MARBA-3410 file (N, C-alpha, C, O; in Angstrom, 1 decimal):
180
0.8,-1.4,-0.4,-0.1,0.0,-0.3,0.9,1.4,-0.2,0.7,2.3,-1.0 ~ 1.8,1.3,0.7,2.8,2.7,0.8,3.5,2.7,-0.3,4.0,3.8,-0.6 ~ 3.9,1.7,-1.1,4.6,1.7,-2.4,3.9,2.6,-3.4,4.3,3.7,-4.0 ~ 2.2,1.6,-3.4,1.3,2.3,-4.4,1.2,3.8,-3.9,1.2,4.6,-4.8 ~ 1.1,4.2,-2.9,0.7,5.7,-2.7,2.0,6.5,-3.0,1.9,7.7,-3.2
3.3,5.9,-2.9,4.5,6.5,-3.1,4.4,6.8,-4.6,4.5,7.9,-5.2 ~ 4.4,5.6,-5.1,4.2,5.9,-6.7,3.4,6.8,-7.2,3.8,7.5,-8.1 ~ 2.2,6.9,-6.8,1.0,7.8,-7.1,1.4,9.1,-6.9,1.1,9.9,-7.8 ~ 2.3,9.6,-5.5,2.5,11.1,-5.3,3.8,11.4,-6.2,3.8,12.5,-6.7 ~ 4.8,10.4,-6.5,5.8,10.6,-7.6,5.6,11.2,-8.8,6.2,12.2,-9.4
4.5,10.2,-9.2,4.0,10.6,-10.5,3.1,11.8,-10.8,2.8,12.1,-11.9 ~ 2.6,12.5,-9.7,1.6,13.7,-10.0,2.8,14.8,-9.5,2.7,16.0,-9.8 ~ 4.1,14.4,-8.7,5.3,15.5,-8.8,5.8,15.5,-10.0,6.2,16.6,-10.5 ~ 6.0,14.5,-10.7,7.0,14.3,-11.8,6.0,15.1,-12.9,6.6,15.8,-13.7 ~ 5.1,15.1,-12.8,4.0,15.5,-14.2,3.9,16.8,-14.3,4.2,17.5,-15.2
3.3,17.2,-13.0,3.3,18.7,-12.9,1.7,19.0,-13.4,1.0,18.2,-14.0 ~ 1.4,20.1,-13.0,0.0,20.5,-13.6,0.1,20.9,-14.9,1.1,21.4,-15.4 ~ -1.4,20.7,-15.6,-1.5,21.7,-17.0,-1.3,23.1,-17.0,-1.1,23.7,-15.9 ~ -1.3,23.5,-17.8,-1.0,25.1,-17.7,-2.5,25.7,-17.9,-2.9,26.6,-17.2 ~ -3.2,25.2,-18.9,-4.4,25.8,-19.5,-5.2,24.7,-20.1,-4.9,24.1,-21.1
-6.4,24.5,-19.4,-7.2,23.2,-19.7,-7.7,23.7,-20.9,-7.4,23.0,-21.8 ~ -8.3,24.6,-21.2,-8.7,24.8,-22.3,-8.0,24.7,-23.7,-8.6,24.6,-24.8 ~ -6.7,24.6,-23.6,-6.0,24.1,-24.8,-5.5,22.8,-24.9,-4.7,22.4,-25.7 ~ -6.4,22.1,-23.8,-6.0,20.7,-24.4,-7.1,20.0,-25.8,-7.0,18.9,-26.4 ~ -7.8,20.8,-26.0,-8.8,20.4,-27.2,-8.1,20.1,-28.3,-8.8,19.4,-29.1
-6.4,20.6,-28.7,-5.9,20.7,-30.0,-5.6,19.1,-30.0,-5.6,18.3,-29.1 ~ -5.3,18.9,-31.4,-5.2,17.5,-31.7,-3.7,17.6,-31.7,-3.1,18.6,-32.0 ~ -3.1,16.3,-31.4,-1.6,15.7,-31.7,-0.8,16.5,-32.6,0.2,17.2,-32.4 ~ -1.5,16.3,-33.9,-1.0,17.1,-35.0,-0.7,18.7,-34.7,0.4,19.2,-34.7 ~ -1.7,19.3,-34.4,-1.6,20.7,-34.1,-0.6,20.7,-33.0,0.3,21.5,-33.4
-0.4,20.2,-31.6,0.4,20.4,-31.1,2.0,20.3,-31.4,2.9,20.9,-30.8 ~ 2.0,19.3,-32.4,3.6,18.9,-32.9,3.7,20.3,-33.8,4.8,21.0,-33.8 ~ 2.8,20.8,-34.6,3.0,21.5,-35.4,3.5,22.7,-34.7,4.6,23.1,-35.1 ~ 2.9,23.4,-33.6,2.9,24.3,-32.5,4.4,24.5,-31.8,5.0,25.5,-31.7 ~ 4.6,22.7,-31.5,6.2,23.1,-30.6,7.0,23.4,-31.5,7.8,24.3,-31.3
7.2,22.6,-33.2,7.9,22.8,-34.0,8.2,24.5,-34.2,9.3,24.9,-34.1 ~ 7.2,25.3,-34.3,7.0,26.7,-34.6,7.7,27.3,-33.5,8.5,28.2,-33.8 ~ 7.7,27.0,-32.2,8.1,27.7,-31.0,9.5,27.5,-31.0,10.3,28.4,-30.8 ~ 9.9,26.2,-31.3,11.3,25.8,-31.1,12.0,26.8,-32.1,13.0,27.5,-31.6 ~ 11.8,26.9,-33.1,12.3,27.7,-34.3,12.4,29.0,-34.0,13.4,29.6,-33.8
11.2,29.6,-33.8,11.2,31.2,-33.5,11.7,31.4,-31.9,12.2,32.4,-31.7 ~ 11.6,30.8,-31.1,11.8,31.4,-29.7,13.5,30.7,-29.0,14.2,31.1,-28.1 ~ 13.7,29.6,-29.9,14.8,28.9,-29.1,14.7,28.3,-27.6,15.5,28.5,-26.7 ~ 13.8,27.7,-27.6,13.2,26.8,-26.2,13.9,25.9,-25.4,13.5,25.3,-24.5 ~ 15.5,25.9,-26.0,16.3,24.7,-25.6,17.7,25.5,-25.2,18.1,26.7,-25.2
18.5,24.2,-24.6,19.6,24.7,-24.1,20.3,24.9,-25.3,20.2,24.3,-26.3 ~ 21.3,26.1,-25.1,22.1,26.1,-25.9,21.7,27.8,-26.9,22.5,28.6,-27.4 ~ 20.2,27.7,-26.9,19.7,28.6,-27.7,19.6,30.2,-26.7,19.7,30.3,-25.5 ~ 19.5,31.3,-27.6,19.4,32.4,-27.1,18.1,32.5,-26.4,17.2,31.8,-26.9 ~ 17.8,33.4,-25.0,16.6,33.6,-24.5,15.6,34.3,-25.4,16.0,34.9,-26.4
14.2,34.3,-25.3,13.3,35.0,-25.9,12.7,36.2,-24.9,12.5,35.8,-23.8 ~ 12.5,37.1,-25.2,12.0,38.1,-24.3,10.9,38.0,-24.2,10.2,37.7,-25.2 ~ 10.1,38.3,-22.8,8.7,38.3,-22.6,8.7,39.5,-21.8,9.8,40.1,-21.4 ~ 7.3,40.0,-21.5,7.0,41.0,-20.7,5.8,40.5,-19.9,4.9,39.9,-20.4 ~ 6.0,40.8,-18.6,4.6,40.3,-17.6,4.5,41.5,-16.8,5.4,42.4,-16.9
3.4,41.6,-16.0,2.8,42.5,-15.1,3.1,42.2,-13.4,2.5,41.3,-12.8 ~ 4.0,43.1,-12.8,4.3,43.1,-11.3,3.2,43.0,-10.8,2.1,43.2,-11.3 ~ 3.6,42.7,-9.4,2.3,43.0,-8.6,1.9,44.3,-8.1,0.8,44.5,-7.6 ~ 2.8,45.2,-8.4,2.4,46.6,-8.4,1.6,47.0,-9.7,1.0,48.2,-9.5 ~ 1.4,46.5,-10.8,0.7,46.7,-11.8,1.7,47.3,-13.1,1.3,47.9,-14.1
2.8,47.1,-12.8,4.3,47.5,-14.0,4.4,46.5,-14.7,4.2,45.4,-14.3 ~ 4.8,46.9,-15.9,5.6,46.1,-16.9,6.9,45.6,-16.8,7.7,46.4,-17.0 ~ 7.2,44.4,-16.5,8.7,44.0,-16.7,9.2,43.3,-17.6,8.5,42.3,-17.8 ~ 10.1,43.5,-18.2,10.8,42.4,-19.3,11.6,41.5,-18.8,12.2,41.8,-17.7 ~ 11.8,40.2,-19.3,12.9,39.6,-18.7,14.2,39.9,-19.2,15.2,39.5,-18.6
14.2,40.8,-20.4,15.5,41.0,-20.7,16.1,42.3,-19.8,17.2,42.8,-20.0 ~ 15.1,42.8,-18.8,15.7,43.8,-17.7,16.6,43.1,-16.6,17.3,43.8,-15.9 ~ 16.4,41.7,-16.5,17.3,41.1,-15.8,18.4,40.2,-16.1,19.4,40.0,-15.4 ~ 18.1,39.8,-17.0,19.4,38.9,-17.9,20.7,39.7,-17.8,20.5,40.9,-17.9 ~ 22.0,39.4,-17.6,22.9,40.0,-17.5,23.2,40.7,-16.6,24.3,41.3,-16.6
22.4,40.8,-15.5,22.5,41.9,-14.4,23.1,40.8,-13.1,23.6,41.3,-12.1 ~ 22.9,39.5,-13.3,23.6,38.7,-12.4,24.1,37.3,-13.3,23.8,37.3,-14.5 ~ 24.7,36.3,-12.9,25.3,35.6,-13.5,24.4,34.7,-14.1,24.7,34.1,-15.1 ~ 23.3,34.5,-13.3,22.0,33.6,-14.0,20.7,34.0,-13.4,20.5,34.4,-12.3 ~ 19.7,33.7,-14.5,18.3,34.1,-14.2,17.5,32.9,-14.3,17.5,32.5,-15.5
16.8,32.3,-13.3,15.9,31.4,-13.4,14.6,31.7,-13.5,14.0,32.2,-12.6 ~ 13.8,31.4,-14.6,12.4,31.9,-15.1,11.9,30.4,-14.4,12.3,29.3,-14.7 ~ 10.7,30.8,-13.5,9.9,29.8,-13.0,8.2,30.1,-13.4,7.4,30.8,-12.9 ~ 8.2,29.4,-14.3,6.2,29.6,-14.6,5.6,28.6,-13.5,6.1,27.5,-13.3 ~ 4.5,29.2,-12.9,4.2,28.5,-12.2,2.2,29.1,-11.8,1.8,30.1,-12.3
1.6,28.6,-11.0,0.4,28.9,-10.5,-0.3,28.7,-9.5,-0.3,27.5,-9.1 ~ -1.1,29.7,-8.7,-1.4,29.3,-7.4,-2.0,28.3,-7.0,-1.9,28.0,-5.8 ~ -2.9,27.5,-8.0,-3.6,26.3,-8.2,-2.8,25.0,-8.0,-3.4,24.0,-7.5 ~ -1.5,24.9,-8.5,-0.5,24.2,-8.9,0.1,23.5,-7.7,0.9,24.2,-7.1 ~ -0.1,22.6,-7.3,0.1,21.8,-5.9,1.8,21.6,-6.3,2.6,22.0,-5.5
2.3,20.9,-7.3,3.6,20.9,-7.3,4.7,21.9,-7.8,5.9,21.7,-7.7 ~ 3.8,23.2,-8.2,4.6,24.3,-8.3,4.6,25.0,-7.0,5.5,25.9,-6.9 ~ 4.0,25.0,-6.2,3.9,25.4,-4.4,4.6,24.5,-3.5,4.8,24.8,-2.3 ~ 5.1,23.4,-4.1,6.0,22.2,-3.4,7.4,22.7,-3.7,8.5,22.4,-3.1 ~ 7.3,23.4,-4.8,8.5,23.5,-5.3,9.4,24.9,-5.0,10.6,25.0,-5.4
8.5,26.0,-4.2,8.8,26.9,-3.7,10.0,27.1,-2.5,10.9,27.9,-2.5 ~ 9.7,26.2,-1.5,10.9,26.1,-0.6,12.1,25.5,-1.4,13.2,25.7,-0.9 ~ 12.0,24.9,-2.3,13.3,24.3,-2.9,14.0,25.7,-3.6,15.1,26.1,-3.3 ~ 13.1,26.3,-4.4,13.5,27.8,-5.0,14.1,28.5,-3.8,15.2,29.1,-4.0 ~ 13.5,28.6,-2.5,13.9,29.4,-1.8,15.4,29.2,-1.0,16.1,30.1,-0.7
15.6,28.0,-0.9,16.5,27.2,-0.2,18.0,27.6,-1.3,19.1,27.8,-0.9 ~ 17.6,27.7,-2.6,18.5,27.9,-3.4,18.9,29.4,-3.6,20.1,29.9,-3.7 ~ 17.7,29.9,-3.6,17.9,31.5,-3.6,18.9,32.2,-2.6,19.9,32.9,-2.9 ~ 18.4,31.8,-1.3,19.0,32.5,-0.4,20.6,31.9,0.0,21.3,32.5,0.7 ~ 21.0,30.7,-0.7,22.3,30.2,-0.5,23.3,30.7,-1.5,24.5,30.6,-1.6
22.5,31.3,-2.3,23.3,31.9,-3.5,24.3,33.6,-3.1,23.7,34.6,-2.8 ~ 25.3,33.6,-3.3,25.9,34.8,-3.3,25.2,36.0,-4.1,24.7,36.0,-5.3 ~ 25.3,37.2,-3.2,24.6,37.9,-4.3,25.3,38.4,-5.4,26.5,38.7,-5.4 ~ 24.4,38.4,-6.5,24.5,38.9,-8.0,25.0,37.3,-8.8,25.4,37.4,-9.9 ~ 24.8,36.3,-8.2,24.7,34.9,-8.9,23.5,34.7,-9.5,23.4,34.5,-10.7
22.0,34.8,-8.6,21.2,34.5,-9.0,20.0,35.0,-9.3,19.5,35.4,-8.2 ~ 19.2,35.3,-10.1,17.8,36.3,-10.0,16.7,35.0,-10.4,16.9,34.4,-11.4 ~ 16.1,34.8,-9.9,14.5,34.4,-10.0,13.4,35.4,-10.5,13.0,36.4,-9.9 ~ 13.0,34.9,-11.6,11.5,35.5,-12.1,10.5,34.7,-12.1,10.4,34.0,-13.1 ~ 9.7,34.7,-11.2,8.7,33.9,-11.3,7.5,34.7,-12.0,7.2,35.9,-11.8
6.7,33.5,-13.2,5.8,34.3,-14.0,4.5,33.2,-13.6,4.5,31.9,-13.7 ~ 3.9,33.7,-13.2,2.9,33.2,-12.9,1.5,33.1,-14.1,1.3,34.1,-14.8 ~ 0.8,32.0,-14.2,-0.2,31.6,-15.4,-1.2,31.8,-14.6,-2.1,31.3,-15.3 ~ -1.8,32.1,-13.7,-2.9,32.5,-13.0,-3.8,33.4,-14.0,-3.4,34.5,-14.6 ~ -5.3,32.8,-14.2,-6.1,33.7,-14.9,-6.8,34.5,-13.7,-7.4,35.5,-14.0
-6.7,34.0,-12.3,-7.4,34.7,-11.3,-6.3,35.8,-10.5,-5.5,35.5,-9.6 ~ -6.4,37.0,-10.9,-5.2,37.9,-10.5,-5.4,37.9,-8.8,-4.4,37.9,-8.1 ~ -6.9,37.9,-8.2,-6.8,37.6,-6.6,-6.2,36.6,-6.2,-5.4,36.7,-5.2 ~ -6.4,35.1,-6.9,-5.5,34.3,-6.6,-4.5,34.1,-6.4,-4.1,33.5,-5.5 ~ -3.5,34.8,-7.7,-2.1,35.1,-7.5,-1.7,35.8,-6.3,-0.9,35.3,-5.5
-2.3,36.8,-6.1,-2.4,37.9,-5.1,-2.1,37.2,-3.9,-1.2,37.4,-3.1 ~ -3.1,36.2,-3.6,-3.0,35.3,-2.2,-1.9,34.5,-2.1,-1.1,34.5,-1.2 ~ -1.8,33.8,-3.1,-0.6,33.1,-3.0,1.0,33.8,-2.9,1.8,33.3,-2.1 ~ 1.2,34.8,-3.6,2.2,35.5,-3.2,2.3,36.1,-1.6,3.3,36.4,-0.9 ~ 1.2,36.1,-1.3,1.2,36.7,0.2,1.7,35.2,1.1,2.6,35.3,1.9
1.1,34.3,0.8,1.2,33.4,1.5,2.5,32.4,1.3,2.9,31.7,2.2 ~ 3.1,32.6,0.1,4.5,32.1,0.0,5.4,33.0,0.2,6.5,32.5,0.3 ~ 5.4,34.3,0.2,6.3,34.9,0.7,7.5,35.0,-0.1,8.5,35.0,0.5 ~ 7.5,35.0,-1.3,8.9,34.7,-2.2,9.5,35.7,-2.3,8.9,36.7,-2.6 ~ 11.1,35.7,-2.1,11.7,37.0,-2.0,12.2,37.6,-3.4,12.8,38.6,-3.5
11.9,37.1,-4.4,12.5,37.2,-5.8,11.4,38.1,-6.6,10.4,38.7,-6.1 ~ 11.7,38.2,-7.7,10.9,39.0,-8.8,9.6,38.2,-9.4,9.7,37.1,-9.9 ~ 8.4,39.0,-9.3,7.5,38.1,-10.1,6.6,39.0,-10.8,6.3,40.2,-10.5 ~ 6.1,38.2,-11.7,5.3,38.9,-12.8,4.3,37.9,-12.8,4.3,37.0,-12.0 ~ 3.0,38.2,-13.9,1.9,37.4,-14.0,1.6,37.7,-15.4,1.7,38.8,-15.8
1.1,36.6,-16.3,0.8,36.7,-17.7,-0.6,37.4,-17.7,-1.3,37.4,-16.7 ~ -0.9,37.7,-18.8,-2.4,38.1,-19.1,-2.4,38.1,-20.6,-1.5,37.9,-21.4 ~ -3.5,38.4,-20.9,-4.2,38.6,-22.4,-3.1,39.2,-23.4,-2.8,39.0,-24.5 ~ -2.6,40.1,-22.5,-1.9,41.1,-23.2,-0.5,40.6,-23.1,0.3,41.2,-23.9 ~ 0.0,39.8,-22.5,1.1,39.7,-21.8,1.6,37.9,-21.7,2.1,37.3,-20.8
1.1,37.4,-23.0,1.4,35.6,-23.0,2.5,35.3,-22.8,3.0,34.6,-23.7 ~ 3.0,35.6,-21.8,4.8,35.0,-21.5,4.8,33.6,-21.9,5.5,33.3,-22.9 ~ 4.1,32.5,-21.0,4.4,30.9,-21.1,4.1,30.8,-22.5,4.9,30.0,-23.1 ~ 3.2,31.5,-23.4,3.3,31.0,-24.9,4.6,30.8,-25.7,4.9,29.9,-26.4 ~ 5.4,32.1,-25.2,6.7,32.1,-26.0,7.5,31.1,-25.4,8.6,30.9,-26.0
7.3,30.4,-24.6,8.4,29.2,-24.1,7.5,28.0,-24.4,7.9,26.9,-23.9 ~ 6.6,28.0,-24.8,5.7,26.5,-25.1,5.5,25.9,-23.6,6.0,24.8,-23.4 ~ 5.2,26.4,-22.9,5.0,25.8,-21.5,3.5,25.2,-21.5,2.5,25.9,-21.6 ~ 3.4,23.9,-21.3,2.5,22.8,-21.6,1.8,22.4,-20.1,0.6,22.3,-19.9 ~ 2.8,22.3,-19.2,3.1,22.0,-17.9,3.5,22.8,-17.0,4.4,23.5,-17.4
3.2,22.9,-15.7,4.1,23.6,-14.8,4.1,22.7,-13.3,3.2,21.9,-12.9 ~ 5.0,23.1,-12.7,6.3,24.2,-13.2,6.9,23.9,-14.2,6.9,22.7,-14.6 ~ 7.5,24.7,-14.7,8.2,25.0,-15.8,9.8,25.8,-15.6,9.7,26.9,-15.3 ~ 10.7,25.3,-15.7,11.8,26.2,-15.5,12.8,26.4,-16.8,12.9,25.5,-17.7 ~ 13.6,27.8,-16.8,14.2,28.2,-17.8,15.7,28.6,-17.1,15.5,29.4,-16.1
16.8,28.2,-17.4,17.7,28.7,-16.5,18.4,29.4,-17.7,18.5,28.8,-18.8 ~ 19.0,30.7,-17.5,19.3,31.6,-18.4,20.9,32.0,-17.9,20.9,32.6,-16.8 ~ 22.1,31.8,-18.6,23.0,32.8,-18.2,23.3,33.8,-18.1,22.3,34.5,-18.2 ~ 24.4,34.6,-18.0,24.6,36.2,-18.0,24.4,36.6,-19.5,23.9,37.7,-19.7 ~ 24.9,35.8,-20.5,25.0,36.2,-21.8,23.8,36.2,-22.5,23.7,36.7,-23.6
22.8,35.6,-22.0,21.4,35.3,-22.4,21.3,34.0,-23.3,20.7,33.9,-24.3 ~ 22.1,33.1,-22.7,22.1,31.6,-23.3,21.2,30.9,-22.6,21.2,31.2,-21.4 ~ 20.3,29.8,-23.1,19.5,28.9,-22.2,20.4,28.0,-21.9,20.9,27.3,-22.7 ~ 20.7,27.9,-20.4,21.8,26.7,-19.8,20.8,25.5,-19.7,21.3,24.4,-19.9 ~ 19.4,25.5,-19.4,18.7,24.2,-19.2,17.3,24.5,-19.1,17.1,25.7,-18.9
16.3,23.7,-19.2,15.0,23.8,-19.3,14.6,22.7,-18.4,15.0,21.5,-18.5 ~ 13.6,23.2,-17.4,13.0,21.8,-16.6,14.3,21.0,-16.0,14.5,19.8,-16.1 ~ 14.9,21.9,-15.3,16.4,21.2,-14.5,15.6,20.7,-13.3,14.6,21.3,-12.9 ~ 16.1,19.6,-12.6,15.7,19.0,-11.5,16.8,20.0,-10.2,17.6,20.9,-10.6 ~ 16.6,19.7,-9.0,17.0,20.6,-8.4,18.4,20.2,-8.1,19.1,21.2,-7.9
19.1,19.0,-8.1,20.5,18.8,-8.2,21.0,19.3,-9.4,22.2,19.3,-9.4 ~ 20.5,19.7,-10.4,21.2,19.8,-11.8,21.1,21.3,-11.7,21.9,21.9,-12.4 ~ 20.3,22.0,-11.0,20.2,23.6,-10.9,21.4,24.0,-9.8,22.3,24.9,-9.9 ~ 21.3,23.1,-8.7,22.5,23.5,-7.9,24.1,23.0,-8.4,25.2,23.6,-8.3 ~ 24.0,22.2,-8.9,25.5,21.7,-10.0,25.7,23.0,-10.4,26.4,23.8,-9.8
24.8,23.5,-11.7,25.2,24.7,-12.5,25.7,25.9,-11.8,26.7,26.6,-12.1 ~ 24.8,26.0,-10.6,25.0,27.4,-9.8,26.4,27.5,-9.2,27.1,28.5,-9.4 ~ 26.8,26.1,-8.3,27.3,26.2,-7.5,29.0,25.9,-8.0,29.9,26.0,-7.2 ~ 29.1,25.5,-9.3,30.2,25.1,-9.8,30.7,26.2,-10.8,31.2,25.4,-11.6 ~ 30.8,26.9,-11.0,30.9,28.3,-12.0,32.5,28.4,-12.0,33.1,29.3,-12.5
END
C-alpha cells in the first residue's frame, strides 16, 4: 500500500499541472506543429538565446525578462500558478537555492499563469517569495513564448542570455550554480 501511494505521489510531482485546460482540445498534429514553430522562433532549448517577454508585476507595472538577464550570473524563470500543487511544493526548494547564493549570482523571475489575479496575489502573500514576480495576462502571454504545457516549468539563463537548461531538477540547478 505504501509503495502504491508513493508511486502515485511521485507521478503527480513529476508530471506537474497542465497550464491551461482549455488548450487541451488541440489535436496531436496541432501540438506537434505548434511545438516545432515555437522551437524555431523562440529557441526554447539549451544552447539557444532566450526569448524576451514582458509580464505584469504585483504593483501593476510591466517588467521584461531582458531587464534581468545580464545583471546576475544566472536568471531562473519559474512558470507556476497558485492552484498547482507541484509548483507550490517547489517554492521552498527555490527559496533554499535563492538564499544560499551569493549576491549577484542568481535572480529568479516567477511568472504566474494564473487567470485569477486575486488567487495569484493570495499565493504571493502566502508564499512570501523574495524574488521578482510577474503574471501573464491576455496582453502579456509569457508562457506561450516558451511553449509551456505543464507547470512548474523552469528555464535557466546565463548572463550572456543563453539558455543553460529547461526543466532542470534541483540537483542539476545546484550543480550549475555552485560549480562556476
